[in-house]
N, C-alpha and C positions, 0 to 999 in steps of 0.2 A: 782640340775637341774633347768634350767631356766623355769619359768612358761610361757607357750606360750599363749598369749592373742588372737591369730589368726591373720590372715592377712599376707600379703607378707613381710613386713619389720618390723614386731614387735620384732623379736629377736635382731635386731640391737640396739634397745633401751632397751634391757634387763638389769636387775639389776646388773648382773655380769660385764657389761661394763661401768656402771655408776661410775664415780669417785666422791668421797665426795668433796664438795666445800671447797677448801683450800684457805686461804688468802695468796696467793703467793706474793712474793716480785717482784717488777717490775725490769725486766732486763734492764740495761743500757749499753751503748757502753763501752767496757772495753779495746779494743785494737785500733790501728790505722786503721785497715782495716774494721771497722764497721761504717756504715753510717745510719743516720735516713732519711727516705723518706716517701712520700705520694703516695699512689697508684692512678694512673690516668686511667689505662685501663687494663681490664682482657683480655688476649689473648686466653685462653684455653690451654689445654694440659699441665697444671701446670706452665704456664708462665704469666707474667704481666709486664706492664710498670709502673715505679715509678719515681717521680721527687725528687731529693735530695734538700738540703737547698740552693744550688747554682742555682737551676732551671734546672740542666742537667738531661736528660732523661736516665733512667737506665733500661736495660732488666734484669728481675729477674726470677729466677727459684725456684719453691717450692720444698723443699725436701720431702721425703716420710713421715717424721714426721707430715707434715701439710696436708696429704691426707688420705683418707680412714676413719678409726675410729677417727683419730686425727683432722679431719676436723671440728668436731662439735664446738669446742671451739676456732678454729683458722681460721675463715672464712676471706678471703681476698676480700674486697669490695672496689670499687672506693671511694676515700676520706679517707680511713683508713690509719693509721700510721703503719709503719713497720720498723724493724731494719734489715739492709741488710749487708752481708759480701762481700767484694771485692775479686775476684779471682786474686791473685797476679801472678799466673802462666800463665795467658792468656795475650797475647800481640797482640791484634787485634784492629781494628778501633772501634768496638762496643762490648766490653767484657761483659760477663754474670756475674751476681751477684747472691748470694745464700740468700734465706730468712732465717733469724735467729729467729725473734720474730714478732708476730702480737699483736698490742696493741688494747685493747677494748676501748669503749668510756669513761669508768670510768678511765682507766689508762691514756688515752689521757688527760683528765682534770687534773689529778694529775701531769702529766708532764708539762702541761702549767702553773700550779700554782707553780711549783718548782722554777721558777725564772731564769732558764737557758736560755740565749739568743738564743740558737740553736733552741729551741722549738717554739719561736715566729716567726722564719723564715719559719717554716713548715706550709704553707697555700696552699689551693687549691681552685678550683672553687666550690668544694662540701661543703666547710665550710659555715655555716649559718652566716649571717652578724654579725660579732663580733666587727667590728671596723668602725670608721668613714672614714678611708682611702679608704675603698672599695666603699663607696658611691661617693667619689670624683673621684676615678678612673673610675667609670662607667659613669660619666658625667651627672648624674641625680641630680638635686637639687630641693628641695621643698621650694618655697618661700611663703611669706605671701599673695602676690597678687594672686597666683594660687588658694589658698584655699578660699579666699574671693570671687573670681569670680565663683568658683564652688558652694559656698553657695548661691550666688545670682541666679544662674541658677536653683538650686534645689528648692528655694523658688518660682521662677517664674513658674516652672512646677507644683508644688503643688497647686498654686493658680488657674491655668487654669484647672486642673483636678477637683478641688473641685467645681468650678463654673459650669462646664458642668454636672458633676454627680449630683449636687444638683437640677438642673432644671429638667432633664428628663432622668437620667441614662446615660449609656455610649453612646457616639456619634458615629454613623456609617456612613461612606461616601460611595457613589456609585462611579462608574467609571468616571462620569462627574464632580465629586467634590461637589455634592449636598448632603445635609444631608438626611438620610432616616428616616422617622417617621413610626414606627411600628404600631402606632394607626390608621393610614390611610389605612393600608393594609387589 
């Protein structure tokens, strides 16, 4: 019998539902209809949008395996990698795809390090800056003159604050722009 620790949802996390951590093998695409994708948006009701390696947006459906008790280890979050199966029997403008596998962050790093060029194409706006290409695409450049100008401004501000605070403490100005001396009050 499960030991009830009290509370509303305690039996969901009971020992009988806990699976022992298994060093499972990473599932890779085995057939032609299996595609790697990056989750872009959760829609709710077991559906989400994902972008494949070509940048095409796919409407994906979560199977029952990834819902309920199976949701604990298979959470689908934006920026996460998934393996998606194509529904060959559907012939419409925007076909649906089935979720086959959800990759964790550790599995994602293993796939990146495997050297397969498909995994280098799987990028999204949720990835943290891992390449120089992203900085160039954003149009942001950090030059030497910007940092030196910043350092000059910082030194100037430090000098003015130290001279004012050394004389009489913090300077307070009134509405007319004159300094207020608290000793005169």
